[in-house]
PAZA-702632 format. One record per residue: x negated, y negated, z of N, C-alpha, C, O in turn; residue number from 1; residue in one letter; chain. Coordinates in pm, 1 decimal, always signed. Layout:
N
(atom (X Y Z) (X Y Z) (X Y Z) (X Y Z) NUM a A) ...
***
This chain:
152
(atom (-2514.1 -12683.8 +9619.3) (-2660.3 -12755.5 +9537.4) (-2666.7 -12863.4 +9556.6) (-2747.5 -12900.2 +9641.8) 1 m A) (atom (-2577.8 -12971.4 +9480.5) (-2595.8 -13110.2 +9511.7) (-2574.7 -13167.5 +9681.0) (-2620.1 -13272.2 +9727.2) 2 k A) (atom (-2511.1 -13087.7 +9736.4) (-2512.2 -13137.4 +9885.6) (-2642.5 -13133.1 +9939.5) (-2675.4 -13225.4 +10013.9) 3 k A) (atom (-2744.0 -13018.2 +9909.0) (-2845.9 -12981.5 +10018.4) (-2975.1 -13069.3 +9926.8) (-3079.5 -13106.3 +9980.5) 4 s A) (atom (-2943.3 -13090.9 +9786.8) (-3021.6 -13172.2 +9713.5) (-3039.8 -13335.3 +9778.4) (-3144.6 -13399.3 +9786.9) 5 l A) (atom (-2898.2 -13378.0 +9821.0) (-2886.0 -13484.4 +9855.6) (-2908.5 -13518.8 +10003.5) (-2913.6 -13636.7 +10038.6) 6 f A) (atom (-2923.8 -13403.9 +10102.9) (-2952.9 -13395.7 +10233.7) (-3106.6 -13392.2 +10234.9) (-3166.7 -13443.1 +10329.5) 7 s A) (atom (-3181.0 -13326.5 +10119.9) (-3314.5 -13348.5 +10119.9) (-3364.1 -13460.0 +10084.3) (-3463.0 -13501.4 +10144.9) 8 i A) (atom (-3309.8 -13532.2 +9982.0) (-3332.5 -13679.4 +9965.2) (-3318.9 -13754.2 +10113.5) (-3408.7 -13819.2 +10167.1) 9 i A) (atom (-3221.8 -13736.5 +10152.7) (-3200.3 -13806.7 +10252.6) (-3272.4 -13792.4 +10377.6) (-3263.8 -13882.8 +10460.7) 10 l A) (atom (-3347.0 -13682.7 +10402.0) (-3436.0 -13655.3 +10511.4) (-3565.2 -13726.2 +10462.9) (-3638.7 -13784.6 +10542.6) 11 i A) (atom (-3587.0 -13720.5 +10349.7) (-3729.4 -13767.5 +10333.0) (-3746.9 -13904.3 +10292.6) (-3853.5 -13963.9 +10277.4) 12 l A) (atom (-3621.5 -13950.1 +10275.8) (-3586.7 -14128.5 +10301.1) (-3622.5 -14184.3 +10412.0) (-3686.3 -14289.4 +10418.5) 13 s A) (atom (-3575.8 -14103.9 +10526.9) (-3530.1 -14118.2 +10674.4) (-3688.3 -14116.5 +10727.5) (-3732.4 -14204.5 +10801.4) 14 f A) (atom (-3778.1 -13988.4 +10672.9) (-3913.5 -13977.6 +10724.0) (-4007.3 -14069.0 +10661.7) (-4116.9 -14088.8 +10714.1) 15 s A) (atom (-3962.6 -14143.0 +10522.5) (-4056.8 -14239.9 +10475.0) (-4029.3 -14382.2 +10573.6) (-4108.7 -14461.7 +10623.9) 16 f A) (atom (-3892.3 -14374.7 +10575.4) (-3883.2 -14530.7 +10683.0) (-3952.5 -14503.5 +10806.2) (-4039.1 -14589.2 +10824.4) 17 s A) (atom (-3948.0 -14417.4 +10898.0) (-4012.8 -14415.3 +11011.2) (-4175.0 -14457.9 +10987.0) (-4218.0 -14559.2 +11042.2) 18 l A) (atom (-4260.6 -14376.6 +10903.1) (-4359.6 -14383.0 +10869.1) (-4402.8 -14529.6 +10831.1) (-4512.7 -14578.8 +10856.7) 19 s A) (atom (-4316.3 -14580.8 +10777.0) (-4318.2 -14753.7 +10749.1) (-4315.6 -14829.5 +10850.1) (-4349.3 -14946.3 +10830.8) 20 a A) (atom (-4281.0 -14793.8 +10968.4) (-4229.1 -14878.6 +11090.7) (-4345.0 -14828.8 +11182.0) (-4302.2 -14816.3 +11296.8) 21 q A) (atom (-4462.9 -14799.3 +11172.7) (-4537.3 -14776.3 +11270.3) (-4639.3 -14888.1 +11322.1) (-4710.8 -14948.4 +11242.1) 22 n A) (atom (-4642.8 -14913.6 +11462.6) (-4711.7 -15023.1 +11490.4) (-4844.8 -14965.3 +11596.5) (-4819.2 -14877.7 +11679.0) 23 t A) (atom (-4952.3 -15009.0 +11587.9) (-5083.1 -14978.5 +11662.5) (-5118.3 -15096.5 +11738.1) (-5126.4 -15201.1 +11673.8) 24 a A) (atom (-5141.1 -15099.9 +11864.5) (-5220.2 -15190.2 +11951.9) (-5318.1 -15150.2 +11980.1) (-5323.5 -15041.6 +12037.9) 25 t A) (atom (-5442.3 -15228.0 +11948.0) (-5585.7 -15208.8 +11991.0) (-5566.5 -15178.0 +12121.8) (-5478.0 -15234.7 +12185.9) 26 w A) (atom (-5663.7 -15065.0 +12188.2) (-5676.0 -15060.2 +12349.3) (-5839.5 -15059.8 +12351.2) (-5897.1 -15113.3 +12446.0) 27 q A) (atom (-5919.3 -14994.1 +12237.0) (-6058.0 -15012.0 +12273.7) (-6101.4 -14932.2 +12383.3) (-6018.2 -14880.0 +12457.6) 28 g A) (atom (-6225.9 -14917.4 +12400.8) (-6282.5 -14853.4 +12521.5) (-6344.0 -14714.2 +12517.4) (-6405.7 -14665.8 +12612.3) 29 g A) (atom (-6325.4 -14659.7 +12413.5) (-6352.6 -14528.9 +12381.0) (-6496.2 -14500.1 +12421.9) (-6577.4 -14531.6 +12334.9) 30 k A) (atom (-6551.0 -14444.4 +12540.3) (-6712.5 -14434.9 +12540.5) (-6769.5 -14379.1 +12442.5) (-6740.5 -14273.1 +12387.1) 31 p A) (atom (-6882.2 -14478.7 +12412.9) (-6988.1 -14445.4 +12261.3) (-6902.2 -14502.6 +12159.6) (-6953.9 -14510.9 +12048.2) 32 g A) (atom (-6779.5 -14545.3 +12171.9) (-6736.7 -14621.8 +12030.5) (-6619.9 -14720.1 +12079.0) (-6508.4 -14738.9 +12030.4) 33 r A) (atom (-6668.9 -14764.3 +12166.8) (-6587.6 -14865.8 +12234.6) (-6512.4 -14992.2 +12146.6) (-6409.8 -15051.7 +12179.5) 34 s A) (atom (-6584.9 -15011.4 +12040.3) (-6531.4 -15127.2 +11911.7) (-6481.2 -15071.4 +11797.9) (-6408.8 -15136.6 +11722.7) 35 t A) (atom (-6510.9 -14959.7 +11777.1) (-6502.8 -14874.7 +11659.9) (-6336.2 -14847.4 +11593.6) (-6261.5 -14761.3 +11640.1) 36 d A) (atom (-6299.5 -14937.1 +11480.3) (-6175.0 -14955.7 +11421.2) (-6155.4 -14803.9 +11388.4) (-6048.8 -14754.8 +11425.6) 37 w A) (atom (-6233.3 -14734.1 +11331.9) (-6190.2 -14602.0 +11300.8) (-6193.6 -14493.1 +11395.5) (-6221.7 -14385.7 +11342.3) 38 t A) (atom (-6172.5 -14488.5 +11524.6) (-6167.6 -14421.9 +11636.3) (-6019.3 -14417.1 +11673.5) (-5958.9 -14514.5 +11718.3) 39 c A) (atom (-5962.5 -14291.5 +11650.9) (-5800.1 -14299.3 +11705.8) (-5787.4 -14306.5 +11848.0) (-5677.7 -14342.0 +11891.0) 40 p A) (atom (-5893.8 -14275.2 +11942.8) (-5859.2 -14306.2 +12082.4) (-5852.8 -14426.2 +12111.9) (-5820.2 -14454.1 +12227.3) 41 d A) (atom (-5883.6 -14539.0 +12011.6) (-5892.9 -14674.9 +12044.9) (-5760.1 -14747.9 +12019.2) (-5746.9 -14865.5 +12053.1) 42 n A) (atom (-5670.8 -14685.2 +11965.0) (-5525.2 -14727.6 +11957.7) (-5409.0 -14651.2 +12024.8) (-5400.5 -14530.1 +12045.1) 43 w A) (atom (-5311.7 -14760.3 +12058.0) (-5186.4 -14706.0 +12151.7) (-5134.7 -14575.7 +12083.6) (-5092.7 -14481.1 +12150.2) 44 s A) (atom (-5140.2 -14575.5 +11940.1) (-5057.4 -14449.9 +11914.5) (-5150.9 -14305.6 +11875.1) (-5108.0 -14204.1 +11820.1) 45 n A) (atom (-5280.6 -14331.2 +11918.8) (-5382.5 -14193.5 +11890.4) (-5426.1 -14246.4 +11758.2) (-5547.1 -14268.0 +11765.3) 46 g A) (atom (-5375.8 -14278.6 +11631.9) (-5432.7 -14304.2 +11496.5) (-5460.9 -14418.8 +11463.6) (-5417.8 -14529.8 +11494.8) 47 h A) (atom (-5553.5 -14374.2 +11383.6) (-5639.9 -14507.3 +11298.8) (-5534.5 -14560.6 +11188.1) (-5479.8 -14487.8 +11105.3) 48 v A) (atom (-5512.9 -14717.5 +11202.6) (-5387.2 -14754.1 +11114.2) (-5418.9 -14729.5 +10988.5) (-5532.9 -14696.8 +10955.6) 49 p A) (atom (-5304.7 -14745.1 +10892.0) (-5313.9 -14699.5 +10761.4) (-5211.4 -14813.2 +10682.0) (-5161.7 -14912.2 +10735.7) 50 d A) (atom (-5197.5 -14778.5 +10565.2) (-5087.9 -14865.3 +10479.1) (-4971.6 -14880.5 +10522.1) (-4893.4 -14941.3 +10449.1) 51 e A) (atom (-4926.6 -14832.8 +10646.8) (-4786.0 -14826.2 +10663.9) (-4792.1 -14867.5 +10826.8) (-4694.8 -14846.3 +10899.1) 52 f A) (atom (-4919.0 -14929.9 +10878.9) (-4913.3 -14988.6 +11012.0) (-4934.3 -15117.0 +11047.8) (-5039.7 -15168.9 +11011.0) 53 t A) (atom (-4862.1 -15175.8 +11107.5) (-4867.3 -15320.1 +11174.7) (-4926.1 -15287.8 +11269.8) (-4897.0 -15200.9 +11351.9) 54 q A) (atom (-5043.9 -15379.6 +11263.9) (-5179.2 -15385.3 +11385.0) (-5148.3 -15514.5 +11457.9) (-5115.1 -15620.5 +11404.7) 55 v A) (atom (-5167.3 -15485.8 +11614.9) (-5169.3 -15588.2 +11695.9) (-5322.3 -15581.8 +11752.6) (-5378.5 -15476.5 +11782.8) 56 i A) (atom (-5372.7 -15694.9 +11760.9) (-5502.1 -15708.6 +11858.0) (-5470.7 -15800.0 +11987.5) (-5496.2 -15920.2 +11981.7) 57 i A) (atom (-5423.6 -15751.6 +12087.0) (-5396.5 -15825.3 +12196.5) (-5514.2 -15906.6 +12281.5) (-5634.1 -15879.3 +12276.0) 58 p A) (atom (-5471.4 -15981.6 +12338.2) (-5561.8 -16067.1 +12435.3) (-5608.5 -15987.4 +12548.8) (-5528.9 -15902.5 +12589.1) 59 f A) (atom (-5694.1 -15994.9 +12594.3) (-5749.0 -15948.7 +12750.6) (-5778.2 -15799.8 +12740.6) (-5788.0 -15737.0 +12846.0) 60 g A) (atom (-5791.4 -15744.8 +12638.8) (-5898.7 -15621.6 +12649.5) (-6032.2 -15652.2 +12675.3) (-6077.1 -15766.5 +12667.4) 61 v A) (atom (-6098.6 -15551.2 +12706.7) (-6263.5 -15568.6 +12726.5) (-6328.8 -15567.4 +12595.6) (-6409.3 -15649.0 +12550.9) 62 i A) (atom (-6279.9 -15458.5 +12539.4) (-6374.2 -15438.0 +12401.6) (-6246.8 -15490.1 +12271.7) (-6125.7 -15471.4 +12283.9) 63 y A) (atom (-6305.6 -15548.1 +12168.6) (-6249.6 -15610.1 +12064.0) (-6281.2 -15517.5 +11945.7) (-6382.8 -15449.4 +11959.7) 64 y A) (atom (-6209.6 -15502.6 +11827.9) (-6236.3 -15427.5 +11705.7) (-6329.5 -15450.3 +11614.4) (-6334.1 -15564.6 +11569.0) 65 p A) (atom (-6411.2 -15365.1 +11572.4) (-6522.4 -15414.7 +11497.9) (-6495.9 -15301.9 +11371.5) (-6495.3 -15180.6 +11392.2) 66 v A) (atom (-6478.1 -15352.5 +11261.5) (-6460.5 -15268.6 +11122.6) (-6595.2 -15262.4 +11057.0) (-6640.0 -15367.6 +11011.4) 67 l A) (atom (-6651.2 -15174.4 +11048.8) (-6807.0 -15155.3 +10993.1) (-6797.0 -15082.0 +10850.9) (-6729.7 -14979.1 +10844.8) 68 q A) (atom (-6858.1 -15128.4 +10741.6) (-6860.8 -15066.1 +10629.3) (-6747.6 -14958.5 +10587.8) (-6792.2 -14858.5 +10531.4) 69 s A) (atom (-6637.6 -14962.7 +10603.2) (-6522.4 -14861.5 +10519.7) (-6422.0 -15005.7 +10471.9) (-6432.8 -15122.9 +10507.7) 70 v A) (atom (-6336.2 -14948.1 +10388.9) (-6210.9 -15019.2 +10334.7) (-6098.4 -14942.7 +10412.1) (-6086.6 -14820.3 +10418.2) 71 e A) (atom (-6000.2 -15057.7 +10483.0) (-5911.6 -15002.5 +10545.6) (-5790.7 -15098.2 +10505.5) (-5795.4 -15219.8 +10524.7) 72 a A) (atom (-5681.6 -15032.7 +10448.1) (-5566.3 -15106.8 +10415.2) (-5469.3 -15101.2 +10572.1) (-5489.2 -15013.9 +10656.7) 73 p A) (atom (-5396.7 -15177.6 +10582.9) (-5273.5 -15199.3 +10671.3) (-5171.6 -15285.8 +10619.8) (-5187.3 -15372.3 +10533.7) 74 i A) (atom (-5018.3 -15241.7 +10706.7) (-4929.3 -15336.2 +10642.9) (-4899.6 -15495.5 +10692.7) (-4828.7 -15581.1 +10640.0) 75 d A) (atom (-4977.1 -15500.4 +10807.5) (-4952.0 -15645.8 +10870.9) (-5066.8 -15657.1 +11002.7) (-5094.0 -15552.8 +11062.1) 76 a A) (atom (-5117.7 -15757.6 +11035.8) (-5177.8 -15798.3 +11128.9) (-5137.4 -15931.4 +11231.9) (-5085.3 -16038.3 +11200.3) 77 l A) (atom (-5176.9 -15887.7 +11352.0) (-5128.1 -15991.7 +11447.7) (-5258.5 -16006.4 +11519.3) (-5306.9 -15912.0 +11581.8) 78 l A) (atom (-5311.6 -16114.2 +11511.9) (-5430.2 -16129.0 +11659.7) (-5407.4 -16248.7 +11732.2) (-5416.6 -16365.7 +11694.7) 79 v A) (atom (-5366.7 -16185.8 +11875.7) (-5309.9 -16272.9 +11977.0) (-5438.6 -16377.9 +11985.9) (-5554.1 -16359.3 +11947.8) 80 e A) (atom (-5370.7 -16512.0 +12058.7) (-5448.8 -16594.5 +12115.6) (-5541.9 -16564.7 +12197.5) (-5498.7 -16513.4 +12300.6) 81 g A) (atom (-5684.3 -16580.0 +12190.9) (-5767.8 -16525.3 +12264.4) (-5867.0 -16410.9 +12230.2) (-5980.5 -16389.7 +12273.0) 82 g A) (atom (-5797.8 -16349.7 +12148.6) (-5831.3 -16209.3 +12069.6) (-5922.5 -16231.7 +11972.5) (-5931.5 -16340.6 +11915.7) 83 a A) (atom (-6010.3 -16112.1 +11941.5) (-6093.0 -16153.3 +11809.7) (-6099.6 -15999.0 +11763.6) (-6082.6 -15891.5 +11821.1) 84 s A) (atom (-6128.1 -16033.6 +11649.9) (-6152.2 -15888.0 +11528.5) (-6271.8 -15932.4 +11449.7) (-6286.2 -16050.2 +11417.2) 85 f A) (atom (-6381.3 -15812.3 +11410.5) (-6495.3 -15841.5 +11345.2) (-6486.2 -15758.5 +11229.4) (-6455.7 -15639.4 +11234.8) 86 t A) (atom (-6514.8 -15826.6 +11115.1) (-6522.4 -15720.3 +11010.7) (-6671.5 -15734.6 +10958.5) (-6700.4 -15848.2 +10921.1) 87 i A) (atom (-6750.3 -15658.3 +10951.6) (-6879.7 -15643.8 +10899.1) (-6919.8 -15635.4 +10763.1) (-6855.2 -15554.6 +10696.3) 88 r A) (atom (-6992.9 -15686.4 +10715.8) (-7080.4 -15692.5 +10586.3) (-7067.9 -15530.0 +10541.6) (-7121.9 -15434.1 +10596.8) 89 e A) (atom (-6977.0 -15530.2 +10420.7) (-6964.9 -15399.2 +10334.3) (-6828.1 -15368.9 +10361.5) (-6776.0 -15303.6 +10271.1) 90 g A) (atom (-6748.5 -15397.9 +10464.8) (-6631.3 -15360.2 +10537.0) (-6494.3 -15435.4 +10446.1) (-6496.2 -15552.9 +10409.5) 91 a A) (atom (-6411.3 -15366.0 +10427.9) (-6293.5 -15438.0 +10361.3) (-6187.2 -15391.9 +10459.6) (-6175.3 -15278.1 +10504.9) 92 k A) (atom (-6092.7 -15525.0 +10491.9) (-5967.5 -15496.5 +10525.8) (-5869.0 -15568.6 +10427.9) (-5872.8 -15688.1 +10398.7) 93 l A) (atom (-5772.6 -15467.2 +10378.4) (-5654.2 -15510.7 +10301.6) (-5542.9 -15530.2 +10364.8) (-5498.4 -15426.0 +10412.9) 94 t A) (atom (-5467.6 -15641.7 +10387.7) (-5322.7 -15655.8 +10452.0) (-5237.1 -15661.1 +10341.6) (-5248.1 -15744.5 +10251.7) 95 i A) (atom (-5138.3 -15559.4 +10347.5) (-5064.6 -15534.3 +10219.5) (-4941.7 -15645.2 +10269.0) (-4933.0 -15726.0 +10176.6) 96 l A) (atom (-4890.5 -15664.1 +10325.3) (-4764.1 -15757.1 +10396.4) (-4653.9 -15704.9 +10345.9) (-4564.5 -15789.3 +10339.6) 97 c A) (atom (-4614.9 -15571.3 +10296.5) (-4501.9 -15494.2 +10249.1) (-4383.5 -15516.8 +10329.1) (-4278.6 -15523.1 +10265.0) 98 e A) (atom (-4375.1 -15533.6 +10482.5) (-4247.2 -15517.6 +10544.1) (-4209.0 -15680.8 +10577.6) (-4092.9 -15717.3 +10596.2) 99 t A) (atom (-4318.7 -15766.3 +10581.8) (-4256.1 -15910.9 +10629.0) (-4300.2 -15922.9 +10784.0) (-4291.1 -16028.5 +10846.5) 100 g A) (atom (-4343.7 -15815.5 +10832.7) (-4368.5 -15834.5 +11011.7) (-4468.9 -15888.6 +10994.0) (-4551.1 -15868.7 +10904.6) 101 i A) (atom (-4471.6 -15989.6 +11109.2) (-4575.4 -16096.5 +11130.0) (-4630.7 -16200.7 +11008.8) (-4740.6 -16255.9 +11003.7) 102 f A) (atom (-4514.8 -16209.7 +10909.5) (-4507.1 -16293.9 +10804.8) (-4655.7 -16251.8 +10742.4) (-4735.4 -16334.1 +10697.3) 103 e A) (atom (-4680.2 -16092.2 +10748.9) (-4797.2 -16027.9 +10696.9) (-4926.1 -16055.5 +10751.9) (-5023.5 -15980.3 +10748.2) 104 g A) (atom (-4919.1 -16173.4 +10805.3) (-5077.2 -16186.4 +10882.3) (-5044.0 -16313.0 +10946.4) (-4992.9 -16411.6 +10893.4) 105 v A) (atom (-5087.6 -16293.7 +11093.5) (-5077.2 -16402.8 +11204.0) (-5194.0 -16400.6 +11269.0) (-5238.0 -16295.5 +11315.6) 106 t A) (atom (-5255.0 -16511.8 +11279.0) (-5399.2 -16501.5 +11320.9) (-5387.7 -16623.9 +11443.3) (-5376.0 -16741.7 +11409.6) 107 i A) (atom (-5390.9 -16596.3 +11541.3) (-5390.2 -16711.4 +11662.0) (-5510.0 -16695.8 +11769.2) (-5523.6 -16770.9 +11865.9) 108 l A) (atom (-5600.7 -16579.9 +11736.0) (-5721.2 -16582.0 +11767.2) (-5844.6 -16593.5 +11665.2) (-5847.2 -16694.4 +11594.8) 109 g A) (atom (-5929.6 -16514.9 +11653.6) (-6029.8 -16533.7 +11555.9) (-6059.6 -16398.3 +11474.6) (-6030.4 -16285.5 +11514.3) 110 k A) (atom (-6115.1 -16426.2 +11368.6) (-6130.3 -16335.7 +11303.6) (-6305.8 -16346.6 +11268.0) (-6347.3 -16457.6 +11234.8) 111 i A) (atom (-6383.7 -16255.0 +11274.3) (-6517.4 -16291.4 +11263.6) (-6555.3 -16195.2 +11121.4) (-6587.5 -16077.1 +11134.8) 112 w A) (atom (-6548.3 -16251.2 +11006.1) (-6547.8 -16201.2 +10873.6) (-6666.9 -16237.3 +10793.1) (-6683.5 -16342.9 +10732.2) 113 n A) (atom (-6770.8 -16107.7 +10802.5) (-6885.5 -16097.0 +10719.2) (-6881.5 -15976.6 +10580.6) (-6973.0 -15926.1 +10515.4) 114 d A) (atom (-6743.4 -15962.3 +10574.8) (-6713.8 -15847.2 +10469.6) (-6610.2 -15909.9 +10396.3) (-6624.7 -16030.1 +10374.0) 115 g A) (atom (-6517.5 -15858.1 +10357.8) (-6380.7 -15884.8 +10270.1) (-6268.5 -15876.4 +10352.5) (-6245.5 -15783.3 +10429.7) 116 t A) (atom (-6197.7 -15977.2 +10334.6) (-6046.3 -15984.6 +10387.1) (-5944.5 -16017.7 +10288.3) (-5913.8 -16133.7 +10260.8) 117 l A) (atom (-5889.5 -15907.8 +10232.0) (-5804.7 -15934.2 +10108.8) (-5646.1 -15944.4 +10190.0) (-5624.0 -15869.6 +10285.2) 118 n A) (atom (-5550.8 -16034.5 +10146.4) (-5431.1 -16050.5 +10183.4) (-5357.6 -16075.9 +10060.9) (-5366.7 -16167.0 +9978.6) 119 i A) (atom (-5261.0 -15944.1 +10070.5) (-5165.8 -15932.8 +9940.6) (-5034.7 -15989.8 +9975.4) (-4988.3 -15982.0 +10089.2) 120 d A) (atom (-4979.3 -16043.2 +9883.6) (-4828.3 -16072.8 +9879.2) (-4792.5 -16185.2 +9976.3) (-4673.5 -16205.2 +10000.6) 121 e A) (atom (-4891.3 -16262.9 +10036.0) (-4869.2 -16366.0 +10142.5) (-4817.0 -16493.9 +10096.2) (-4855.2 -16523.4 +9982.9) 122 v A) (atom (-4746.2 -16571.0 +10148.6) (-4662.8 -16690.9 +10063.6) (-4771.9 -16783.2 +10090.2) (-4796.5 -16850.2 +9990.0) 123 t A) (atom (-4845.9 -16810.5 +10189.5) (-4934.5 -16927.9 +10229.5) (-5066.0 -16885.1 +10311.6) (-5062.1 -16811.5 +10410.2) 124 e A) (atom (-5132.2 -16917.0 +10281.0) (-5273.7 -16915.1 +10341.8) (-5302.2 -17067.8 +10371.6) (-5335.1 -17142.6 +10279.5) 125 v A) (atom (-5290.9 -17107.1 +10484.8) (-5327.8 -17258.2 +10506.5) (-5438.5 -17303.6 +10569.3) (-5514.1 -17219.5 +10617.9) 126 n A) (atom (-5467.5 -17432.8 +10580.0) (-5592.5 -17461.2 +10643.8) (-5618.1 -17412.6 +10789.5) (-5725.4 -17369.1 +10831.5) 127 t A) (atom (-5474.6 -17430.3 +10876.5) (-5520.1 -17376.7 +11027.2) (-5555.6 -17209.1 +11012.6) (-5651.8 -17165.2 +11075.7) 128 a A) (atom (-5475.1 -17119.4 +10927.8) (-5526.5 -16994.0 +10918.6) (-5682.0 -16965.0 +10875.9) (-5751.4 -16875.5 +10924.1) 129 f A) (atom (-5721.9 -17056.8 +10777.7) (-5870.6 -17076.0 +10748.5) (-5978.3 -17095.5 +10844.0) (-6084.1 -17032.6 +10843.2) 130 l A) (atom (-5941.1 -17198.0 +10936.9) (-6002.4 -17234.1 +11056.5) (-6021.4 -17103.9 +11136.1) (-6122.8 -17092.0 +11204.8) 131 q A) (atom (-5937.3 -17013.7 +11131.4) (-5939.5 -16902.1 +11258.7) (-6040.0 -16768.7 +11189.3) (-6067.3 -16666.1 +11251.5) 132 r A) (atom (-6088.0 -16801.4 +11038.5) (-6172.7 -16704.7 +11001.8) (-6274.4 -16754.8 +11001.8) (-6284.5 -16855.7 +10931.9) 133 v A) (atom (-6393.5 -16708.7 +11078.1) (-6522.5 -16734.3 +11048.7) (-6651.7 -16639.8 +10995.4) (-6631.8 -16519.3 +11010.3) 134 k A) (atom (-6762.9 -16671.6 +10943.9) (-6830.1 -16566.7 +10909.5) (-6881.5 -16607.3 +10782.9) (-6831.4 -16710.1 +10737.4) 135 g A) (atom (-6979.0 -16544.8 +10708.1) (-6988.5 -16532.8 +10571.2) (-6928.2 -16440.3 +10457.9) (-6983.7 -16425.6 +10349.0) 136 n A) (atom (-6817.3 -16383.2 +10491.4) (-6742.7 -16294.2 +10416.3) (-6644.1 -16380.2 +10307.5) (-6643.6 -16502.7 +10295.2) 137 g A) (atom (-6587.5 -16314.3 +10256.2) (-6458.0 -16349.6 +10151.0) (-6340.6 -16335.1 +10184.7) (-6316.1 -16222.6 +10228.3) 138 i A) (atom (-6246.0 -16414.8 +10181.3) (-6097.5 -16419.9 +10180.0) (-6027.2 -16439.2 +10058.2) (-6017.3 -16542.8 +9992.5) 139 v A) (atom (-5973.6 -16312.2 +10033.4) (-5905.8 -16288.4 +9881.0) (-5744.1 -16318.9 +9905.5) (-5688.6 -16244.5 +9986.4) 140 i A) (atom (-5676.0 -16406.9 +9851.4) (-5503.8 -16409.6 +9854.1) (-5481.7 -16361.5 +9743.5) (-5547.6 -16402.3 +9647.9) 141 r A) (atom (-5378.7 -16257.2 +9725.2) (-5350.9 -16224.8 +9596.9) (-5204.4 -16271.2 +9595.7) (-5117.7 -16221.4 +9667.6) 142 s A) (atom (-5184.1 -16371.1 +9507.4) (-5005.9 -16404.1 +9513.9) (-5052.0 -16459.0 +9395.5) (-5142.1 -16542.9 +9396.0) 143 l A) (atom (-4985.9 -16410.1 +9269.2) (-4990.7 -16416.4 +9114.4) (-5135.5 -16425.6 +9064.1) (-5154.2 -16523.6 +8992.0) 144 e A) (atom (-5233.8 -16353.6 +9082.9) (-5353.4 -16368.8 +9052.9) (-5429.4 -16355.5 +9156.5) (-5378.2 -16293.5 +9249.7) 145 g A) (atom (-5557.1 -16401.3 +9174.0) (-5631.4 -16382.8 +9250.3) (-5703.3 -16531.1 +9309.8) (-5747.4 -16612.2 +9228.4) 146 v A) (atom (-5709.4 -16554.2 +9438.6) (-5770.4 -16685.1 +9473.4) (-5883.6 -16663.2 +9592.2) (-5861.7 -16647.1 +9712.3) 147 d A) (atom (-5993.5 -16666.9 +9533.3) (-6097.1 -16622.3 +9643.2) (-6142.3 -16751.8 +9740.0) (-6147.9 -16863.8 +9689.3) 148 s A) (atom (-6169.2 -16734.4 +9859.5) (-6251.3 -16837.1 +9907.8) (-6343.0 -16789.2 +10004.3) (-6314.9 -16700.2 +10084.6) 149 l A) (atom (-6480.4 -16861.8 +9996.2) (-6580.2 -16837.7 +10072.9) (-6592.2 -16895.1 +10173.3) (-6610.0 -17016.3 +10160.4) 150 v A) (atom (-6588.6 -16837.4 +10321.5) (-6595.1 -16904.6 +10442.7) (-6741.6 -16890.5 +10489.9) (-6820.0 -16802.7 +10454.1) 151 r A) (atom (-6766.7 -16996.6 +10580.6) (-6919.9 -17000.4 +10627.7) (-6892.2 -17083.2 +10761.1) (-6985.3 -17112.7 +10835.9) 152 k A) 
***
């Protein structure tokens, strides 16, 4: 009995660690939904990113992602230099920063934010980062409380 319980716990732990290490790279271009963040066919792994996903927005794709009026939690985000990502009014992207990959968030390109960008557990949000986030939205940094910044 103890051996089978141990085996079940080991299998569940292993499957959780696999799901926690999911990487999705934006491809875009699904006909009729070419920029839709919520379209599984626009992602390399065929799944819309979730709280266990490290997201990469690469440079050089034809269409870049747009998050429209939904709430989307992800683990980490990398926007490569020359790439862009748009958060529309009414949409919210939460970056949980739980695995430490990409230091939670690495923005080398641009984020056009007219919604809410919520960054949890990040150690530093500096001026260079904020210069890469444009728009009329809100950036919320959660580190021992809430520090809200409005970008224009």
